[in-house]
PyMOL CGO cylinders between C-alpha atoms (Angstrom):
from pymol import cmd
from pymol.cgo import CYLINDER

trace = [
    CYLINDER, -6.54, -19.44, 10.49, -3.52, -18.91, 12.61, 0.3, 1, 1, 1, 1, 1, 1,
    CYLINDER, -3.52, -18.91, 12.61, 0.10, -18.40, 11.21, 0.3, 1, 1, 1, 1, 1, 1,
    CYLINDER, 0.10, -18.40, 11.21, 3.19, -20.43, 12.73, 0.3, 1, 1, 1, 1, 1, 1,
    CYLINDER, 3.19, -20.43, 12.73, 5.34, -18.30, 14.87, 0.3, 1, 1, 1, 1, 1, 1,
    CYLINDER, 5.34, -18.30, 14.87, 7.34, -15.75, 13.08, 0.3, 1, 1, 1, 1, 1, 1,
    CYLINDER, 7.34, -15.75, 13.08, 5.17, -16.07, 9.97, 0.3, 1, 1, 1, 1, 1, 1,
    CYLINDER, 5.17, -16.07, 9.97, 2.74, -13.16, 8.94, 0.3, 1, 1, 1, 1, 1, 1,
    CYLINDER, 2.74, -13.16, 8.94, -0.88, -13.99, 9.57, 0.3, 1, 1, 1, 1, 1, 1,
    CYLINDER, -0.88, -13.99, 9.57, -2.65, -14.13, 6.13, 0.3, 1, 1, 1, 1, 1, 1,
    CYLINDER, -2.65, -14.13, 6.13, -6.16, -14.58, 7.75, 0.3, 1, 1, 1, 1, 1, 1,
    CYLINDER, -6.16, -14.58, 7.75, -8.78, -12.47, 9.03, 0.3, 1, 1, 1, 1, 1, 1,
    CYLINDER, -8.78, -12.47, 9.03, -9.73, -8.96, 7.96, 0.3, 1, 1, 1, 1, 1, 1,
    CYLINDER, -9.73, -8.96, 7.96, -6.67, -8.45, 5.69, 0.3, 1, 1, 1, 1, 1, 1,
    CYLINDER, -6.67, -8.45, 5.69, -7.47, -11.70, 3.63, 0.3, 1, 1, 1, 1, 1, 1,
    CYLINDER, -7.47, -11.70, 3.63, -11.16, -10.87, 3.40, 0.3, 1, 1, 1, 1, 1, 1,
    CYLINDER, -11.16, -10.87, 3.40, -10.12, -7.42, 2.01, 0.3, 1, 1, 1, 1, 1, 1,
    CYLINDER, -10.12, -7.42, 2.01, -7.64, -8.99, -0.41, 0.3, 1, 1, 1, 1, 1, 1,
    CYLINDER, -7.64, -8.99, -0.41, -10.58, -11.23, -1.54, 0.3, 1, 1, 1, 1, 1, 1,
    CYLINDER, -10.58, -11.23, -1.54, -12.71, -8.04, -2.19, 0.3, 1, 1, 1, 1, 1, 1,
    CYLINDER, -12.71, -8.04, -2.19, -9.91, -6.44, -4.12, 0.3, 1, 1, 1, 1, 1, 1,
    CYLINDER, -9.91, -6.44, -4.12, -9.63, -9.47, -6.37, 0.3, 1, 1, 1, 1, 1, 1,
    CYLINDER, -9.63, -9.47, -6.37, -13.32, -9.43, -6.91, 0.3, 1, 1, 1, 1, 1, 1,
    CYLINDER, -13.32, -9.43, -6.91, -13.49, -5.87, -7.61, 0.3, 1, 1, 1, 1, 1, 1,
    CYLINDER, -13.49, -5.87, -7.61, -10.66, -5.88, -10.12, 0.3, 1, 1, 1, 1, 1, 1,
    CYLINDER, -10.66, -5.88, -10.12, -11.64, -9.03, -11.91, 0.3, 1, 1, 1, 1, 1, 1,
    CYLINDER, -11.64, -9.03, -11.91, -15.31, -7.77, -12.26, 0.3, 1, 1, 1, 1, 1, 1,
    CYLINDER, -15.31, -7.77, -12.26, -13.86, -4.81, -14.00, 0.3, 1, 1, 1, 1, 1, 1,
    CYLINDER, -13.86, -4.81, -14.00, -10.89, -6.58, -16.11, 0.3, 1, 1, 1, 1, 1, 1,
    CYLINDER, -10.89, -6.58, -16.11, -8.30, -4.45, -14.21, 0.3, 1, 1, 1, 1, 1, 1,
    CYLINDER, -8.30, -4.45, -14.21, -5.01, -5.33, -12.52, 0.3, 1, 1, 1, 1, 1, 1,
    CYLINDER, -5.01, -5.33, -12.52, -3.00, -3.95, -9.57, 0.3, 1, 1, 1, 1, 1, 1,
    CYLINDER, -3.00, -3.95, -9.57, 0.55, -3.58, -8.53, 0.3, 1, 1, 1, 1, 1, 1,
    CYLINDER, 0.55, -3.58, -8.53, 1.91, -2.86, -4.96, 0.3, 1, 1, 1, 1, 1, 1,
    CYLINDER, 1.91, -2.86, -4.96, 4.81, -0.62, -3.78, 0.3, 1, 1, 1, 1, 1, 1,
    CYLINDER, 4.81, -0.62, -3.78, 5.63, -1.29, 0.07, 0.3, 1, 1, 1, 1, 1, 1,
    CYLINDER, 5.63, -1.29, 0.07, 7.74, 0.26, 2.71, 0.3, 1, 1, 1, 1, 1, 1,
    CYLINDER, 7.74, 0.26, 2.71, 6.75, -0.50, 6.19, 0.3, 1, 1, 1, 1, 1, 1,
    CYLINDER, 6.75, -0.50, 6.19, 4.72, -3.61, 5.22, 0.3, 1, 1, 1, 1, 1, 1,
    CYLINDER, 4.72, -3.61, 5.22, 7.75, -5.23, 3.56, 0.3, 1, 1, 1, 1, 1, 1,
    CYLINDER, 7.75, -5.23, 3.56, 5.60, -7.29, 1.22, 0.3, 1, 1, 1, 1, 1, 1,
    CYLINDER, 5.60, -7.29, 1.22, 2.60, -8.14, 3.37, 0.3, 1, 1, 1, 1, 1, 1,
    CYLINDER, 2.60, -8.14, 3.37, -0.02, -6.39, 0.96, 0.3, 1, 1, 1, 1, 1, 1,
    CYLINDER, -0.02, -6.39, 0.96, 1.35, -8.63, -2.00, 0.3, 1, 1, 1, 1, 1, 1,
    CYLINDER, 1.35, -8.63, -2.00, 1.41, -11.77, 0.42, 0.3, 1, 1, 1, 1, 1, 1,
    CYLINDER, 1.41, -11.77, 0.42, -2.28, -11.28, 1.19, 0.3, 1, 1, 1, 1, 1, 1,
    CYLINDER, -2.28, -11.28, 1.19, -3.13, -10.52, -2.58, 0.3, 1, 1, 1, 1, 1, 1,
    CYLINDER, -3.13, -10.52, -2.58, -1.32, -13.61, -3.80, 0.3, 1, 1, 1, 1, 1, 1,
    CYLINDER, -1.32, -13.61, -3.80, -2.99, -15.80, -1.01, 0.3, 1, 1, 1, 1, 1, 1,
    CYLINDER, -2.99, -15.80, -1.01, -6.19, -15.33, -2.75, 0.3, 1, 1, 1, 1, 1, 1,
    CYLINDER, -6.19, -15.33, -2.75, -6.92, -18.13, -5.43, 0.3, 1, 1, 1, 1, 1, 1,
    CYLINDER, -6.92, -18.13, -5.43, -6.75, -16.82, -8.87, 0.3, 1, 1, 1, 1, 1, 1,
    CYLINDER, -6.75, -16.82, -8.87, -4.68, -13.75, -8.10, 0.3, 1, 1, 1, 1, 1, 1,
    CYLINDER, -4.68, -13.75, -8.10, -2.59, -13.99, -11.04, 0.3, 1, 1, 1, 1, 1, 1,
    CYLINDER, -2.59, -13.99, -11.04, -5.24, -12.65, -12.90, 0.3, 1, 1, 1, 1, 1, 1,
    CYLINDER, -5.24, -12.65, -12.90, -5.38, -9.35, -11.14, 0.3, 1, 1, 1, 1, 1, 1,
    CYLINDER, -5.38, -9.35, -11.14, -2.04, -9.04, -9.46, 0.3, 1, 1, 1, 1, 1, 1,
    CYLINDER, -2.04, -9.04, -9.46, 0.90, -7.98, -11.63, 0.3, 1, 1, 1, 1, 1, 1,
    CYLINDER, 0.90, -7.98, -11.63, 3.49, -7.72, -8.85, 0.3, 1, 1, 1, 1, 1, 1,
    CYLINDER, 3.49, -7.72, -8.85, 4.98, -5.57, -6.43, 0.3, 1, 1, 1, 1, 1, 1,
    CYLINDER, 4.98, -5.57, -6.43, 8.17, -3.85, -5.01, 0.3, 1, 1, 1, 1, 1, 1,
    CYLINDER, 8.17, -3.85, -5.01, 9.24, -3.26, -1.43, 0.3, 1, 1, 1, 1, 1, 1,
    CYLINDER, 9.24, -3.26, -1.43, 11.23, 0.02, -1.40, 0.3, 1, 1, 1, 1, 1, 1,
    CYLINDER, 11.23, 0.02, -1.40, 12.10, 0.12, 2.13, 0.3, 1, 1, 1, 1, 1, 1,
    CYLINDER, 12.10, 0.12, 2.13, 15.09, 2.39, 1.76, 0.3, 1, 1, 1, 1, 1, 1,
    CYLINDER, 15.09, 2.39, 1.76, 14.37, 6.13, 0.95, 0.3, 1, 1, 1, 1, 1, 1,
    CYLINDER, 14.37, 6.13, 0.95, 16.72, 5.95, -2.10, 0.3, 1, 1, 1, 1, 1, 1,
    CYLINDER, 16.72, 5.95, -2.10, 14.87, 2.98, -3.87, 0.3, 1, 1, 1, 1, 1, 1,
    CYLINDER, 14.87, 2.98, -3.87, 11.65, 5.05, -3.71, 0.3, 1, 1, 1, 1, 1, 1,
    CYLINDER, 11.65, 5.05, -3.71, 13.52, 7.47, -5.98, 0.3, 1, 1, 1, 1, 1, 1,
    CYLINDER, 13.52, 7.47, -5.98, 15.41, 5.12, -7.71, 0.3, 1, 1, 1, 1, 1, 1,
    CYLINDER, 15.41, 5.12, -7.71, 12.83, 2.38, -8.59, 0.3, 1, 1, 1, 1, 1, 1,
    CYLINDER, 12.83, 2.38, -8.59, 9.59, 4.29, -8.42, 0.3, 1, 1, 1, 1, 1, 1,
    CYLINDER, 9.59, 4.29, -8.42, 10.61, 7.95, -9.53, 0.3, 1, 1, 1, 1, 1, 1,
    CYLINDER, 10.61, 7.95, -9.53, 9.81, 9.68, -6.36, 0.3, 1, 1, 1, 1, 1, 1,
    CYLINDER, 9.81, 9.68, -6.36, 11.26, 12.93, -6.67, 0.3, 1, 1, 1, 1, 1, 1,
    CYLINDER, 11.26, 12.93, -6.67, 14.46, 13.46, -4.79, 0.3, 1, 1, 1, 1, 1, 1,
    CYLINDER, 14.46, 13.46, -4.79, 13.75, 16.88, -3.78, 0.3, 1, 1, 1, 1, 1, 1,
    CYLINDER, 13.75, 16.88, -3.78, 10.42, 15.76, -2.33, 0.3, 1, 1, 1, 1, 1, 1,
    CYLINDER, 10.42, 15.76, -2.33, 12.13, 13.12, -0.36, 0.3, 1, 1, 1, 1, 1, 1,
    CYLINDER, 12.13, 13.12, -0.36, 14.84, 15.56, 0.88, 0.3, 1, 1, 1, 1, 1, 1,
    CYLINDER, 14.84, 15.56, 0.88, 12.10, 18.24, 1.85, 0.3, 1, 1, 1, 1, 1, 1,
    CYLINDER, 12.10, 18.24, 1.85, 9.86, 15.99, 3.61, 0.3, 1, 1, 1, 1, 1, 1,
    CYLINDER, 9.86, 15.99, 3.61, 11.48, 12.74, 4.18, 0.3, 1, 1, 1, 1, 1, 1,
    CYLINDER, 11.48, 12.74, 4.18, 9.94, 9.25, 3.12, 0.3, 1, 1, 1, 1, 1, 1,
    CYLINDER, 9.94, 9.25, 3.12, 6.68, 9.34, 5.34, 0.3, 1, 1, 1, 1, 1, 1,
    CYLINDER, 6.68, 9.34, 5.34, 4.61, 11.87, 3.36, 0.3, 1, 1, 1, 1, 1, 1,
    CYLINDER, 4.61, 11.87, 3.36, 1.34, 11.76, 1.49, 0.3, 1, 1, 1, 1, 1, 1,
    CYLINDER, 1.34, 11.76, 1.49, 3.03, 13.00, -1.88, 0.3, 1, 1, 1, 1, 1, 1,
    CYLINDER, 3.03, 13.00, -1.88, 5.74, 10.14, -1.50, 0.3, 1, 1, 1, 1, 1, 1,
    CYLINDER, 5.74, 10.14, -1.50, 2.90, 7.59, -1.22, 0.3, 1, 1, 1, 1, 1, 1,
    CYLINDER, 2.90, 7.59, -1.22, 1.22, 9.05, -4.33, 0.3, 1, 1, 1, 1, 1, 1,
    CYLINDER, 1.22, 9.05, -4.33, 4.38, 8.96, -6.35, 0.3, 1, 1, 1, 1, 1, 1,
    CYLINDER, 4.38, 8.96, -6.35, 5.13, 5.57, -5.16, 0.3, 1, 1, 1, 1, 1, 1,
    CYLINDER, 5.13, 5.57, -5.16, 1.48, 4.46, -6.37, 0.3, 1, 1, 1, 1, 1, 1,
    CYLINDER, 1.48, 4.46, -6.37, 1.87, 6.05, -9.74, 0.3, 1, 1, 1, 1, 1, 1,
    CYLINDER, 1.87, 6.05, -9.74, 5.57, 4.75, -10.05, 0.3, 1, 1, 1, 1, 1, 1,
    CYLINDER, 5.57, 4.75, -10.05, 4.68, 0.95, -9.58, 0.3, 1, 1, 1, 1, 1, 1,
    CYLINDER, 4.68, 0.95, -9.58, 1.63, 1.15, -11.62, 0.3, 1, 1, 1, 1, 1, 1,
    CYLINDER, 1.63, 1.15, -11.62, 3.92, 2.56, -14.30, 0.3, 1, 1, 1, 1, 1, 1,
    CYLINDER, 3.92, 2.56, -14.30, 6.66, -0.13, -13.48, 0.3, 1, 1, 1, 1, 1, 1,
    CYLINDER, 6.66, -0.13, -13.48, 4.49, -3.16, -13.57, 0.3, 1, 1, 1, 1, 1, 1,
    CYLINDER, 4.49, -3.16, -13.57, 2.08, -2.10, -16.51, 0.3, 1, 1, 1, 1, 1, 1,
    CYLINDER, 2.08, -2.10, -16.51, -0.98, -2.35, -14.07, 0.3, 1, 1, 1, 1, 1, 1,
    CYLINDER, -0.98, -2.35, -14.07, -4.20, -0.51, -14.15, 0.3, 1, 1, 1, 1, 1, 1,
    CYLINDER, -4.20, -0.51, -14.15, -3.99, 0.42, -10.37, 0.3, 1, 1, 1, 1, 1, 1,
    CYLINDER, -3.99, 0.42, -10.37, -0.82, 1.06, -8.22, 0.3, 1, 1, 1, 1, 1, 1,
    CYLINDER, -0.82, 1.06, -8.22, -1.30, 0.88, -4.38, 0.3, 1, 1, 1, 1, 1, 1,
    CYLINDER, -1.30, 0.88, -4.38, 1.49, 2.09, -2.10, 0.3, 1, 1, 1, 1, 1, 1,
    CYLINDER, 1.49, 2.09, -2.10, 2.20, 2.62, 1.61, 0.3, 1, 1, 1, 1, 1, 1,
    CYLINDER, 2.20, 2.62, 1.61, 4.87, 4.23, 3.42, 0.3, 1, 1, 1, 1, 1, 1,
    CYLINDER, 4.87, 4.23, 3.42, 4.90, 5.28, 7.14, 0.3, 1, 1, 1, 1, 1, 1,
    CYLINDER, 4.90, 5.28, 7.14, 6.30, 4.60, 10.67, 0.3, 1, 1, 1, 1, 1, 1,
    CYLINDER, 6.30, 4.60, 10.67, 5.74, 1.15, 12.37, 0.3, 1, 1, 1, 1, 1, 1,
    CYLINDER, 5.74, 1.15, 12.37, 8.14, 1.90, 15.13, 0.3, 1, 1, 1, 1, 1, 1,
    CYLINDER, 8.14, 1.90, 15.13, 9.47, 1.66, 17.61, 0.3, 1, 1, 1, 1, 1, 1,
    CYLINDER, 9.47, 1.66, 17.61, 10.95, 5.15, 16.95, 0.3, 1, 1, 1, 1, 1, 1,
    CYLINDER, 10.95, 5.15, 16.95, 9.46, 8.40, 15.02, 0.3, 1, 1, 1, 1, 1, 1,
    CYLINDER, 9.46, 8.40, 15.02, 10.93, 8.90, 11.59, 0.3, 1, 1, 1, 1, 1, 1,
    CYLINDER, 10.93, 8.90, 11.59, 10.93, 11.98, 9.56, 0.3, 1, 1, 1, 1, 1, 1,
    CYLINDER, 10.93, 11.98, 9.56, 9.23, 13.90, 12.06, 0.3, 1, 1, 1, 1, 1, 1,
    CYLINDER, 9.23, 13.90, 12.06, 6.28, 11.77, 12.06, 0.3, 1, 1, 1, 1, 1, 1,
    CYLINDER, 6.28, 11.77, 12.06, 5.21, 9.84, 15.14, 0.3, 1, 1, 1, 1, 1, 1,
    CYLINDER, 5.21, 9.84, 15.14, 4.88, 5.85, 15.37, 0.3, 1, 1, 1, 1, 1, 1,
    CYLINDER, 4.88, 5.85, 15.37, 1.60, 4.94, 13.65, 0.3, 1, 1, 1, 1, 1, 1,
    CYLINDER, 1.60, 4.94, 13.65, 1.47, 7.48, 10.92, 0.3, 1, 1, 1, 1, 1, 1,
    CYLINDER, 1.47, 7.48, 10.92, 0.94, 5.84, 7.63, 0.3, 1, 1, 1, 1, 1, 1,
    CYLINDER, 0.94, 5.84, 7.63, 0.03, 7.11, 4.18, 0.3, 1, 1, 1, 1, 1, 1,
    CYLINDER, 0.03, 7.11, 4.18, -1.52, 4.84, 1.76, 0.3, 1, 1, 1, 1, 1, 1,
    CYLINDER, -1.52, 4.84, 1.76, -2.09, 5.94, -1.97, 0.3, 1, 1, 1, 1, 1, 1,
    CYLINDER, -2.09, 5.94, -1.97, -3.76, 4.48, -5.19, 0.3, 1, 1, 1, 1, 1, 1,
    CYLINDER, -3.76, 4.48, -5.19, -2.98, 5.58, -8.47, 0.3, 1, 1, 1, 1, 1, 1,
    CYLINDER, -2.98, 5.58, -8.47, -5.72, 4.88, -10.95, 0.3, 1, 1, 1, 1, 1, 1,
    CYLINDER, -5.72, 4.88, -10.95, -5.86, 4.29, -14.74, 0.3, 1, 1, 1, 1, 1, 1,
    CYLINDER, -5.86, 4.29, -14.74, -6.92, 7.90, -15.19, 0.3, 1, 1, 1, 1, 1, 1,
    CYLINDER, -6.92, 7.90, -15.19, -3.82, 9.07, -13.37, 0.3, 1, 1, 1, 1, 1, 1,
    CYLINDER, -3.82, 9.07, -13.37, -5.67, 10.47, -10.20, 0.3, 1, 1, 1, 1, 1, 1,
    CYLINDER, -5.67, 10.47, -10.20, -4.67, 9.29, -6.81, 0.3, 1, 1, 1, 1, 1, 1,
    CYLINDER, -4.67, 9.29, -6.81, -6.57, 8.69, -3.79, 0.3, 1, 1, 1, 1, 1, 1,
    CYLINDER, -6.57, 8.69, -3.79, -4.33, 9.21, -0.58, 0.3, 1, 1, 1, 1, 1, 1,
    CYLINDER, -4.33, 9.21, -0.58, -5.61, 8.54, 3.04, 0.3, 1, 1, 1, 1, 1, 1,
    CYLINDER, -5.61, 8.54, 3.04, -3.51, 9.29, 6.21, 0.3, 1, 1, 1, 1, 1, 1,
    CYLINDER, -3.51, 9.29, 6.21, -3.82, 6.81, 9.06, 0.3, 1, 1, 1, 1, 1, 1,
    CYLINDER, -3.82, 6.81, 9.06, -2.85, 7.11, 12.77, 0.3, 1, 1, 1, 1, 1, 1,
    CYLINDER, -2.85, 7.11, 12.77, -2.65, 3.70, 13.94, 0.3, 1, 1, 1, 1, 1, 1,
    CYLINDER, -2.65, 3.70, 13.94, -1.88, 2.64, 17.71, 0.3, 1, 1, 1, 1, 1, 1,
    CYLINDER, -1.88, 2.64, 17.71, -0.24, -0.44, 18.97, 0.3, 1, 1, 1, 1, 1, 1,
    CYLINDER, -0.24, -0.44, 18.97, 3.01, -2.28, 18.37, 0.3, 1, 1, 1, 1, 1, 1,
    CYLINDER, 3.01, -2.28, 18.37, 5.09, -2.72, 15.21, 0.3, 1, 1, 1, 1, 1, 1,
    CYLINDER, 5.09, -2.72, 15.21, 3.39, -5.62, 14.13, 0.3, 1, 1, 1, 1, 1, 1,
    CYLINDER, 3.39, -5.62, 14.13, -0.18, -4.49, 14.59, 0.3, 1, 1, 1, 1, 1, 1,
    CYLINDER, -0.18, -4.49, 14.59, 0.52, -1.15, 12.62, 0.3, 1, 1, 1, 1, 1, 1,
    CYLINDER, 0.52, -1.15, 12.62, 1.83, -3.20, 9.89, 0.3, 1, 1, 1, 1, 1, 1,
    CYLINDER, 1.83, -3.20, 9.89, -1.19, -5.59, 9.89, 0.3, 1, 1, 1, 1, 1, 1,
    CYLINDER, -1.19, -5.59, 9.89, -3.68, -2.46, 10.16, 0.3, 1, 1, 1, 1, 1, 1,
    CYLINDER, -3.68, -2.46, 10.16, -1.71, -0.76, 7.19, 0.3, 1, 1, 1, 1, 1, 1,
    CYLINDER, -1.71, -0.76, 7.19, -2.38, -3.91, 5.16, 0.3, 1, 1, 1, 1, 1, 1,
    CYLINDER, -2.38, -3.91, 5.16, -6.25, -3.76, 6.00, 0.3, 1, 1, 1, 1, 1, 1,
    CYLINDER, -6.25, -3.76, 6.00, -6.25, 0.11, 5.25, 0.3, 1, 1, 1, 1, 1, 1,
    CYLINDER, -6.25, 0.11, 5.25, -4.44, 0.01, 2.11, 0.3, 1, 1, 1, 1, 1, 1,
    CYLINDER, -4.44, 0.01, 2.11, -6.61, -3.18, 0.53, 0.3, 1, 1, 1, 1, 1, 1,
    CYLINDER, -6.61, -3.18, 0.53, -9.72, -1.05, 1.75, 0.3, 1, 1, 1, 1, 1, 1,
    CYLINDER, -9.72, -1.05, 1.75, -8.56, 2.25, -0.07, 0.3, 1, 1, 1, 1, 1, 1,
    CYLINDER, -8.56, 2.25, -0.07, -7.78, 0.08, -3.25, 0.3, 1, 1, 1, 1, 1, 1,
    CYLINDER, -7.78, 0.08, -3.25, -10.98, -1.77, -3.25, 0.3, 1, 1, 1, 1, 1, 1,
    CYLINDER, -10.98, -1.77, -3.25, -12.96, 1.56, -2.72, 0.3, 1, 1, 1, 1, 1, 1,
    CYLINDER, -12.96, 1.56, -2.72, -11.06, 3.26, -5.49, 0.3, 1, 1, 1, 1, 1, 1,
    CYLINDER, -11.06, 3.26, -5.49, -11.55, 0.40, -7.97, 0.3, 1, 1, 1, 1, 1, 1,
    CYLINDER, -11.55, 0.40, -7.97, -15.34, 0.58, -7.14, 0.3, 1, 1, 1, 1, 1, 1,
    CYLINDER, -15.34, 0.58, -7.14, -15.19, 4.43, -7.52, 0.3, 1, 1, 1, 1, 1, 1,
    CYLINDER, -15.19, 4.43, -7.52, -16.07, 5.21, -4.11, 0.3, 1, 1, 1, 1, 1, 1,
    CYLINDER, -16.07, 5.21, -4.11, -12.71, 6.61, -2.71, 0.3, 1, 1, 1, 1, 1, 1,
    CYLINDER, -12.71, 6.61, -2.71, -12.62, 10.00, -1.05, 0.3, 1, 1, 1, 1, 1, 1,
    CYLINDER, -12.62, 10.00, -1.05, -9.09, 11.19, -1.93, 0.3, 1, 1, 1, 1, 1, 1,
    CYLINDER, -9.09, 11.19, -1.93, -7.40, 12.99, 1.19, 0.3, 1, 1, 1, 1, 1, 1,
    CYLINDER, -7.40, 12.99, 1.19, -9.70, 11.32, 3.64, 0.3, 1, 1, 1, 1, 1, 1,
    CYLINDER, -9.70, 11.32, 3.64, -8.30, 10.84, 7.17, 0.3, 1, 1, 1, 1, 1, 1,
    CYLINDER, -8.30, 10.84, 7.17, -9.11, 7.94, 9.57, 0.3, 1, 1, 1, 1, 1, 1,
]
cmd.load_cgo(trace, "trace")
């Protein structure tokens, strides 16, 4: 499926990953919510492109500005001041915050640098994805993507959805690096 010019591509591997997440959640009777920074809502868009998503997807927030990560999701201000928004612990707090905010079983969050310039001392392509589970434990994965801004954002969607599915299925390796 090809998206019109300027529209996000909701086909391909990311849609397949969203379908897999939906199935994993549905099989276990769980729900999820999303907190997105660099992807600007693309994860939620892919999840809601799946028929029946309303049974497993509670909703999401786009916390693009650093202060919204603290204000809406409860990311500690001292953590943001010390490390900036592009940090593994920020992603973990975002995931826990959206899970709490939306009343979901799982929260998935992404923060990173899509480019064109580095941010918070991190190079373009640095992304942290985190999943907060019902037990309160988190899986966090660091990615180092290459390519242009659009490609980095799309790969972030794929990576975050894969981490969510793996966590729901009980196979996640926290703090893994790809």
